[in-house]
TORKE-615300 format. One record per residue (C-alpha): residue number from 1; residue in three letters; z negated, x negated, y. Coordinates in nm, 3 decimals, padded with zeros to 5 digits. Example, Ala and Ser with C-alpha at 12.3 -4.5 7.8 and 13.67 -1.06 7.14 Angstrom:
NODE   resi   resn        c3        c1        c2
NODE      1    ALA   -00.780   -01.230   -00.450
NODE      2    SER   -00.714   -01.367   -00.106
//
This chain:
NODE   resi   resn        c3        c1        c2
NODE      1    MET   -02.513   -00.010    05.345
NODE      2    GLY   -02.221   -00.059    05.101
NODE      3    MET   -02.321   -00.402    04.967
NODE      4    THR   -02.690   -00.307    04.953
NODE      5    LEU   -02.605    00.003    04.750
NODE      6    TYR   -02.377   -00.194    04.518
NODE      7    ARG   -02.645   -00.458    04.453
NODE      8    TYR   -02.901   -00.186    04.382
NODE      9    ILE   -02.679   -00.005    04.129
NODE     10    LEU   -02.581   -00.337    03.972
NODE     11    LYS   -02.948   -00.429    03.915
NODE     12    GLU   -03.020   -00.082    03.773
NODE     13    GLN   -02.751   -00.136    03.508
NODE     14    ILE   -02.824   -00.496    03.408
NODE     15    PHE   -03.182   -00.446    03.285
NODE     16    PRO   -03.126   -00.154    03.041
NODE     17    LEU   -02.799   -00.312    02.923
NODE     18    SER   -02.977   -00.638    02.840
NODE     19    ILE   -03.261   -00.459    02.658
NODE     20    CYS   -03.014   -00.250    02.456
NODE     21    LEU   -02.808   -00.557    02.368
NODE     22    LEU   -03.110   -00.755    02.249
NODE     23    GLY   -03.254   -00.461    02.054
NODE     24    LEU   -02.930   -00.366    01.880
NODE     25    SER   -02.846   -00.727    01.800
NODE     26    PHE   -03.191   -00.784    01.649
NODE     27    VAL   -03.162   -00.472    01.431
NODE     28    LEU   -02.816   -00.563    01.300
NODE     29    VAL   -02.899   -00.930    01.242
NODE     30    THR   -03.215   -00.830    01.055
NODE     31    GLY   -03.008   -00.594    00.841
NODE     32    ARG   -02.759   -00.870    00.766
NODE     33    MET   -03.038   -01.107    00.665
NODE     34    LEU   -03.188   -00.843    00.433
NODE     35    GLN   -02.850   -00.822    00.258
NODE     36    LEU   -02.873   -01.195    00.187
NODE     37    ALA   -03.244   -01.196    00.104
NODE     38    ARG   -03.195   -01.207   -00.271
NODE     39    TYR   -02.998   -01.532   -00.232
NODE     40    LEU   -03.197   -01.704    00.036
NODE     41    PHE   -03.569   -01.634   -00.004
NODE     42    THR   -03.653   -01.937   -00.212
NODE     43    SER   -03.891   -02.225   -00.149
NODE     44    SER   -03.601   -02.456   -00.064
NODE     45    VAL   -03.472   -02.239    00.222
NODE     46    THR   -03.664   -02.292    00.546
NODE     47    PHE   -03.713   -02.069    00.847
NODE     48    LEU   -03.480   -02.296    01.047
NODE     49    ASP   -03.207   -02.235    00.788
NODE     50    LEU   -03.247   -01.859    00.827
NODE     51    ALA   -03.253   -01.891    01.207
NODE     52    GLY   -02.928   -02.090    01.190
NODE     53    LEU   -02.767   -01.817    00.982
NODE     54    MET   -02.883   -01.551    01.229
NODE     55    VAL   -02.727   -01.741    01.520
NODE     56    LEU   -02.397   -01.782    01.332
NODE     57    ALA   -02.394   -01.412    01.236
NODE     58    MET   -02.452   -01.298    01.595
NODE     59    PRO   -02.094   -01.331    01.735
NODE     60    LYS   -01.945   -01.097    01.474
NODE     61    LEU   -02.223   -00.843    01.529
NODE     62    LEU   -02.166   -00.858    01.906
NODE     63    THR   -01.831   -00.690    01.840
NODE     64    TYR   -02.033   -00.373    01.777
NODE     65    THR   -02.349   -00.424    01.981
NODE     66    LEU   -02.182   -00.516    02.312
NODE     67    PRO   -01.983   -00.188    02.349
NODE     68    MET   -02.288    00.016    02.245
NODE     69    ALA   -02.517   -00.173    02.483
NODE     70    THR   -02.267   -00.129    02.767
NODE     71    LEU   -02.248    00.246    02.706
NODE     72    MET   -02.625    00.290    02.673
NODE     73    GLY   -02.721    00.054    02.956
NODE     74    ILE   -02.499    00.218    03.218
NODE     75    LEU   -02.591    00.565    03.092
NODE     76    LEU   -02.967    00.499    03.125
NODE     77    ALA   -02.916    00.354    03.473
NODE     78    PHE   -02.740    00.668    03.599
NODE     79    VAL   -02.986    00.900    03.422
NODE     80    ARG   -03.268    00.727    03.610
NODE     81    ILE   -03.081    00.735    03.942
NODE     82    ASN   -03.000    01.103    03.897
NODE     83    GLY   -03.356    01.180    03.783
NODE     84    ASP   -03.495    01.054    04.114
NODE     85    ASN   -03.247    01.275    04.307
NODE     86    GLU   -03.080    00.964    04.446
NODE     87    LEU   -02.731    01.094    04.365
NODE     88    ILE   -02.804    01.411    04.565
NODE     89    ALA   -02.923    01.197    04.856
NODE     90    LEU   -02.608    00.985    04.837
NODE     91    ARG   -02.386    01.293    04.838
NODE     92    ALA   -02.578    01.428    05.137
NODE     93    ALA   -02.506    01.097    05.311
NODE     94    GLY   -02.133    01.148    05.249
NODE     95    ILE   -02.100    00.903    04.959
NODE     96    SER   -01.889    01.046    04.676
NODE     97    PHE   -01.942    00.962    04.312
NODE     98    LYS   -01.623    00.757    04.288
NODE     99    GLN   -01.756    00.527    04.562
NODE    100    LEU   -02.021    00.415    04.312
NODE    101    PHE   -01.752    00.279    04.081
NODE    102    PRO   -01.729   -00.086    04.210
NODE    103    PRO   -02.070   -00.200    04.072
NODE    104    VAL   -01.991   -00.020    03.745
NODE    105    ALA   -01.654   -00.196    03.734
NODE    106    ILE   -01.823   -00.536    03.777
NODE    107    VAL   -02.045   -00.474    03.473
NODE    108    LEU   -01.756   -00.338    03.267
NODE    109    LEU   -01.527   -00.629    03.349
NODE    110    LEU   -01.804   -00.878    03.271
NODE    111    THR   -01.887   -00.726    02.930
NODE    112    THR   -01.517   -00.682    02.846
NODE    113    PHE   -01.447   -01.047    02.932
NODE    114    LEU   -01.741   -01.157    02.714
NODE    115    SER   -01.614   -00.936    02.432
NODE    116    PHE   -01.262   -01.083    02.454
NODE    117    TYR   -01.394   -01.439    02.464
NODE    118    ASN   -01.624   -01.369    02.171
NODE    119    MET   -01.348   -01.205    01.966
NODE    120    LEU   -01.073   -01.460    02.032
NODE    121    SER   -01.266   -01.787    02.054
NODE    122    ILE   -01.616   -01.770    01.909
NODE    123    ILE   -01.585   -01.545    01.602
NODE    124    PRO   -01.325   -01.756    01.411
NODE    125    THR   -01.538   -02.068    01.449
NODE    126    SER   -01.873   -01.901    01.381
NODE    127    SER   -01.737   -01.718    01.074
NODE    128    ARG   -01.625   -02.045    00.917
NODE    129    ALA   -01.958   -02.210    00.999
NODE    130    PHE   -02.154   -01.911    00.864
NODE    131    GLU   -01.968   -01.919    00.532
NODE    132    SER   -02.008   -02.295    00.498
NODE    133    LYS   -02.383   -02.279    00.566
NODE    134    LEU   -02.424   -01.983    00.331
NODE    135    LYS   -02.261   -02.181    00.050
NODE    136    SER   -02.480   -02.484    00.113
NODE    137    LEU   -02.793   -02.268    00.110
NODE    138    GLY   -02.661   -02.091   -00.196
NODE    139    ARG   -02.655   -02.417   -00.390
NODE    140    ALA   -03.022   -02.462   -00.306
NODE    141    SER   -03.092   -02.103   -00.413
NODE    142    LEU   -02.930   -02.121   -00.758
NODE    143    PRO   -03.271   -02.131   -00.934
NODE    144    LEU   -03.315   -01.773   -00.811
NODE    145    LEU   -03.060   -01.669   -01.074
NODE    146    LEU   -03.265   -01.822   -01.354
NODE    147    ARG   -03.522   -01.550   -01.415
NODE    148    GLU   -03.654   -01.476   -01.761
NODE    149    GLY   -03.656   -01.137   -01.930
NODE    150    VAL   -03.469   -00.937   -01.663
NODE    151    PHE   -03.110   -00.828   -01.619
NODE    152    ILE   -02.960   -01.014   -01.322
NODE    153    ASP   -02.667   -00.846   -01.144
NODE    154    THR   -02.662   -01.069   -00.834
NODE    155    ILE   -02.308   -01.197   -00.901
NODE    156    PRO   -02.042   -00.925   -00.857
NODE    157    ASP   -01.905   -00.782   -01.187
NODE    158    LEU   -02.137   -01.002   -01.397
NODE    159    VAL   -02.473   -00.926   -01.560
NODE    160    PHE   -02.695   -01.202   -01.706
NODE    161    PHE   -03.000   -01.192   -01.933
NODE    162    PHE   -03.200   -01.508   -02.015
NODE    163    ARG   -03.476   -01.515   -02.279
NODE    164    ASN   -03.628   -01.855   -02.190
NODE    165    VAL   -03.545   -02.070   -01.888
NODE    166    ASP   -03.632   -02.428   -01.791
NODE    167    PRO   -03.549   -02.439   -01.416
NODE    168    SER   -03.624   -02.811   -01.384
NODE    169    HIS   -03.355   -02.906   -01.639
NODE    170    LEU   -03.135   -02.595   -01.583
NODE    171    THR   -03.141   -02.512   -01.955
NODE    172    ILE   -03.153   -02.168   -02.117
NODE    173    LYS   -03.250   -02.045   -02.464
NODE    174    GLY   -03.104   -01.708   -02.554
NODE    175    ILE   -02.835   -01.596   -02.309
NODE    176    LEU   -02.637   -01.274   -02.274
NODE    177    VAL   -02.351   -01.227   -02.026
NODE    178    GLN   -02.163   -00.905   -01.960
NODE    179    ASP   -01.835   -00.975   -01.780
NODE    180    GLN   -01.656   -00.684   -01.608
NODE    181    ARG   -01.421   -00.887   -01.390
NODE    182    GLU   -01.120   -00.789   -01.602
NODE    183    PRO   -01.021   -00.425   -01.539
NODE    184    LYS   -01.045   -00.186   -01.834
NODE    185    VAL   -01.194   -00.453   -02.064
NODE    186    ARG   -01.564   -00.518   -02.119
NODE    187    VAL   -01.647   -00.871   -02.232
NODE    188    THR   -01.989   -00.959   -02.375
NODE    189    ILE   -02.101   -01.316   -02.448
NODE    190    VAL   -02.412   -01.397   -02.651
NODE    191    ALA   -02.522   -01.758   -02.715
NODE    192    GLU   -02.822   -01.942   -02.858
NODE    193    HIS   -02.863   -02.179   -02.567
NODE    194    ALA   -02.685   -02.299   -02.253
NODE    195    GLN   -02.684   -02.574   -01.992
NODE    196    ILE   -02.599   -02.508   -01.626
NODE    197    VAL   -02.395   -02.776   -01.450
NODE    198    TYR   -02.305   -02.769   -01.080
NODE    199    GLN   -01.973   -02.941   -00.998
NODE    200    LYS   -02.007   -03.036   -00.634
NODE    201    ASN   -01.651   -03.164   -00.591
NODE    202    THR   -01.497   -02.834   -00.707
NODE    203    ASN   -01.772   -02.607   -00.569
NODE    204    ARG   -01.825   -02.453   -00.914
NODE    205    MET   -02.114   -02.366   -01.141
NODE    206    VAL   -02.053   -02.402   -01.518
NODE    207    PHE   -02.251   -02.229   -01.792
NODE    208    LYS   -02.203   -02.453   -02.099
NODE    209    MET   -02.294   -02.220   -02.387
NODE    210    TYR   -02.341   -02.318   -02.753
NODE    211    ASN   -02.334   -02.128   -03.085
NODE    212    GLY   -02.244   -01.778   -02.982
NODE    213    ILE   -02.004   -01.487   -03.002
NODE    214    ILE   -01.762   -01.323   -02.757
NODE    215    THR   -01.670   -00.955   -02.793
NODE    216    ARG   -01.387   -00.786   -02.600
NODE    217    VAL   -01.384   -00.405   -02.598
NODE    218    PRO   -01.113   -00.216   -02.403
NODE    219    ASP   -01.202    00.115   -02.236
NODE    220    ASP   -00.996    00.303   -02.497
NODE    221    PHE   -01.184    00.120   -02.779
NODE    222    GLN   -00.853    00.005   -02.929
NODE    223    ASP   -00.797   -00.355   -03.049
NODE    224    ALA   -01.158   -00.468   -03.003
NODE    225    GLN   -01.209   -00.839   -03.073
NODE    226    ALA   -01.502   -01.060   -03.174
NODE    227    VAL   -01.479   -01.440   -03.169
NODE    228    THR   -01.750   -01.692   -03.260
NODE    229    PHE   -01.773   -02.030   -03.089
NODE    230    ARG   -01.962   -02.357   -03.107
NODE    231    ASP   -01.929   -02.428   -02.738
NODE    232    TYR   -01.785   -02.224   -02.452
NODE    233    ASN   -01.774   -02.285   -02.076
NODE    234    LEU   -01.812   -01.997   -01.832
NODE    235    VAL   -01.692   -02.130   -01.496
NODE    236    LEU   -01.790   -01.954   -01.172
NODE    237    SER   -01.703   -02.060   -00.820
NODE    238    LEU   -01.955   -02.017   -00.542
NODE    239    ASP   -01.697   -01.791   -00.378
NODE    240    GLU   -01.743   -01.546   -00.667
NODE    241    ILE   -02.120   -01.572   -00.646
NODE    242    PHE   -02.143   -01.507   -00.273
NODE    243    GLY   -01.829   -01.299   -00.225
NODE    244    THR   -01.680   -01.545    00.026
NODE    245    SER   -01.332   -01.684    00.073
NODE    246    PRO   -01.206   -01.980   -00.132
NODE    247    LYS   -01.249   -02.319    00.030
NODE    248    ASP   -00.878   -02.372    00.091
NODE    249    SER   -00.816   -02.027    00.237
NODE    250    LYS   -00.935   -01.843    00.543
NODE    251    GLY   -01.045   -01.485    00.577
NODE    252    LYS   -00.888   -01.279    00.855
NODE    253    THR   -01.192   -01.315    01.079
NODE    254    GLN   -01.185   -01.695    01.037
NODE    255    MET   -00.829   -01.723    01.166
NODE    256    THR   -00.743   -01.793    01.526
NODE    257    PHE   -00.526   -01.548    01.716
NODE    258    ARG   -00.226   -01.779    01.673
NODE    259    GLU   -00.283   -01.806    01.296
NODE    260    VAL   -00.289   -01.427    01.265
NODE    261    LEU    00.041   -01.409    01.455
NODE    262    GLU    00.191   -01.672    01.225
NODE    263    LYS    00.083   -01.469    00.920
NODE    264    ILE    00.254   -01.162    01.064
NODE    265    HIS    00.577   -01.339    01.157
NODE    266    GLN    00.630   -01.533    00.835
NODE    267    PRO    01.008   -01.559    00.779
NODE    268    GLY    01.157   -01.350    00.501
NODE    269    GLN    00.847   -01.134    00.454
NODE    270    ASN    00.740   -00.794    00.579
NODE    271    PRO    00.428   -00.812    00.798
NODE    272    ASP    00.109   -00.761    00.599
NODE    273    VAL   -00.062   -00.446    00.730
NODE    274    ARG   -00.404   -00.616    00.706
NODE    275    TYR   -00.303   -00.882    00.956
NODE    276    LEU   -00.135   -00.625    01.180
NODE    277    MET   -00.463   -00.434    01.196
NODE    278    GLU   -00.656   -00.756    01.261
NODE    279    LEU   -00.421   -00.841    01.549
NODE    280    HIS   -00.462   -00.500    01.713
NODE    281    GLN   -00.839   -00.502    01.656
NODE    282    ARG   -00.879   -00.829    01.844
NODE    283    ILE   -00.742   -00.657    02.152
NODE    284    ALA   -00.852   -00.296    02.101
NODE    285    LEU   -01.221   -00.359    02.024
NODE    286    PRO   -01.290   -00.560    02.343
NODE    287    MET   -01.098   -00.294    02.538
NODE    288    GLY   -01.326   -00.039    02.372
NODE    289    CYS   -01.613   -00.207    02.556
NODE    290    LEU   -01.443   -00.118    02.886
NODE    291    ILE   -01.340    00.234    02.784
NODE    292    LEU   -01.675    00.335    02.630
NODE    293    GLY   -01.844    00.206    02.945
NODE    294    LEU   -01.629    00.436    03.158
NODE    295    VAL   -01.784    00.737    02.983
NODE    296    ALA   -02.139    00.636    03.076
NODE    297    PRO   -02.164    00.698    03.457
NODE    298    PRO   -02.049    01.064    03.461
NODE    299    LEU   -02.237    01.133    03.138
NODE    300    GLY   -02.556    00.988    03.285
NODE    301    ALA   -02.510    01.182    03.609
NODE    302    MET   -02.504    01.509    03.411
NODE    303    PHE   -02.869    01.474    03.306
NODE    304    ARG   -03.199    01.422    03.482
NODE    305    GLN   -03.499    01.242    03.337
NODE    306    LYS   -03.600    01.549    03.132
NODE    307    GLY   -03.256    01.560    02.974
NODE    308    ARG   -03.244    01.187    02.908
NODE    309    MET   -03.266    01.224    02.529
NODE    310    THR   -02.977    01.472    02.533
NODE    311    GLY   -02.764    01.221    02.721
NODE    312    ILE   -02.862    00.939    02.486
NODE    313    THR   -02.783    01.158    02.184
NODE    314    LEU   -02.440    01.242    02.327
NODE    315    ALA   -02.372    00.874    02.394
NODE    316    VAL   -02.469    00.778    02.039
NODE    317    GLY   -02.250    01.062    01.911
NODE    318    ILE   -01.952    00.936    02.111
NODE    319    PHE   -02.008    00.582    01.986
NODE    320    LEU   -02.035    00.693    01.623
NODE    321    ALA   -01.729    00.917    01.659
NODE    322    TYR   -01.539    00.618    01.801
NODE    323    TYR   -01.606    00.409    01.489
NODE    324    VAL   -01.557    00.701    01.249
NODE    325    VAL   -01.209    00.759    01.395
NODE    326    LEU   -01.144    00.383    01.380
NODE    327    SER   -01.250    00.364    01.014
NODE    328    ALA   -01.042    00.670    00.926
NODE    329    GLY   -00.740    00.521    01.103
NODE    330    LYS   -00.778    00.193    00.915
NODE    331    GLY   -00.795    00.380    00.586
NODE    332    LEU   -00.480    00.579    00.667
NODE    333    CYS   -00.304    00.261    00.777
NODE    334    GLU   -00.393    00.077    00.455
NODE    335    ASN   -00.240    00.367    00.259
NODE    336    GLY    00.080    00.357    00.466
NODE    337    LEU    00.018    00.688    00.645
NODE    338    LEU   -00.020    00.549    00.999
NODE    339    PRO    00.120    00.247    01.184
NODE    340    ALA   -00.139   -00.020    01.263
NODE    341    SER   -00.108    00.025    01.639
NODE    342    LEU   -00.182    00.399    01.627
NODE    343    ALA   -00.462    00.358    01.372
NODE    344    ILE   -00.650    00.102    01.582
NODE    345    TRP   -00.579    00.235    01.932
NODE    346    THR   -00.643    00.607    01.870
NODE    347    PRO   -01.023    00.582    01.936
NODE    348    ASN   -00.957    00.410    02.270
NODE    349    ILE   -00.700    00.672    02.372
NODE    350    LEU   -00.931    00.963    02.285
NODE    351    THR   -01.232    00.803    02.456
NODE    352    LEU   -01.027    00.728    02.767
NODE    353    GLY   -00.928    01.096    02.780
NODE    354    ILE   -01.295    01.200    02.763
NODE    355    ALA   -01.387    00.950    03.037
NODE    356    ALA   -01.106    01.071    03.265
NODE    357    TYR   -01.213    01.434    03.216
NODE    358    LEU   -01.580    01.359    03.293
NODE    359    TRP   -01.496    01.159    03.606
NODE    360    PHE   -01.260    01.434    03.725
NODE    361    LYS   -01.520    01.709    03.676
NODE    362    LEU   -01.798    01.511    03.843
NODE    363    GLN   -01.585    01.406    04.138
NODE    364    ARG   -01.486    01.768    04.202
NODE    365    GLU   -01.849    01.871    04.146
NODE    366    THR   -01.748    02.160    03.919
NODE    367    PRO   -02.010    02.265    03.661
NODE    368    PHE   -01.946    02.163    03.305
NODE    369    GLU   -02.093    02.486    03.171
NODE    370    SER   -01.823    02.703    03.325
NODE    371    SER   -01.541    02.520    03.153
NODE    372    LEU   -01.693    02.390    02.832
NODE    373    TRP   -01.982    02.614    02.733
NODE    374    ARG   -01.800    02.944    02.795
NODE    375    ARG   -01.523    02.833    02.561
NODE    376    ALA   -01.754    02.685    02.302
NODE    377    TYR   -02.014    02.965    02.296
NODE    378    PRO   -01.798    03.229    02.115
NODE    379    ILE   -01.703    02.970    01.853
NODE    380    PHE   -02.069    02.875    01.820
NODE    381    GLN   -02.160    03.244    01.763
NODE    382    LYS   -01.895    03.282    01.491
NODE    383    ILE   -02.027    02.975    01.309
NODE    384    LEU   -02.381    03.117    01.319
NODE    385    ARG   -02.258    03.451    01.180
NODE    386    LEU   -02.082    03.273    00.894
NODE    387    LEU   -02.403    03.086    00.819
NODE    388    GLY   -02.602    03.412    00.809
NODE    389    PHE   -02.780    03.382    01.143
NODE    390    HIS   -02.626    03.692    01.301
NODE    391    LYS   -02.959    03.869    01.347
NODE    392    GLU   -03.122    03.567    01.500
NODE    393    CYS   -02.833    03.540    01.750
NODE    394    LYS   -02.880    03.901    01.863
NODE    395    SER   -03.252    03.860    01.902
//
């Protein structure tokens, strides 16, 4: 009976978890590709190139989709089991709710292990490969920048306007550039014509401009300058164009766990809070997969099939609250108001408390309404009165 029951509950969890994981991953990957659409949708970029980018983007997105899929998959499994009165039948047979934990634990340990492996081993490698491929596709997509008669703000802090463009020879007649990369100073460059040169060895794109003028106007309009030139080179790296890390440096997500530790323990320097947060995140986020999953069984057992949407809404609310608290903690940590450990681990601690409470209440079979709703209802009434719904409440 025990092994048969465990296999049954295990199967009930795997299918909805897999569907949720595939669906969420597809949505997030599609969103990521739409962000890059303005760079990549050119004739020189093939479907296979886009598919390769999607595969390389997947590991980082799994950091978010795997915990959500675990929560939703287990929740839907227990909502279905409870909707068919199977939990009541199991209780009548003398099987308590906590005896259903082993198959849940198998799923949670599996997804948590996958999350740890993904975070510690796959993401650093895939992030480097994603950035490298994006740069190579970006070089093929440079003609996308050369559009006539429109203001182009694709490159951060730079706006271009080209009157006439010859894409085959990468030449421009009539060019205007507004440069806002320098704080509190607005630089405007106007030139008769320009030639674009790509320097492959330095990963740079050079606008060689001829016969023009440069104006520099501070925000306070003091000491404005205007300089004419015969030739002027505006040099941009592909890192500026695509917002990626320089070739010789690594972003935090591209570093291995050991490299992050080395950054933190550099002799003679105080640990950089950004790397402290990255270190804690690489442990806390996979653990979040386990802790969020612990909320799902008792939450699913609270609702039958008719209340399935309520349970799903609560699960989504818990997931969103988890990441809102995480984002708030990171912001406070960056401003020196919280230590990195507390900022990153607070969502896990709070969610674990909710999970423990739900398991305790369900194991003791005490109604949630008696403890939660009776306390919340007076507060709910006061809020309605403040919002002007007093009459509606009485009716």
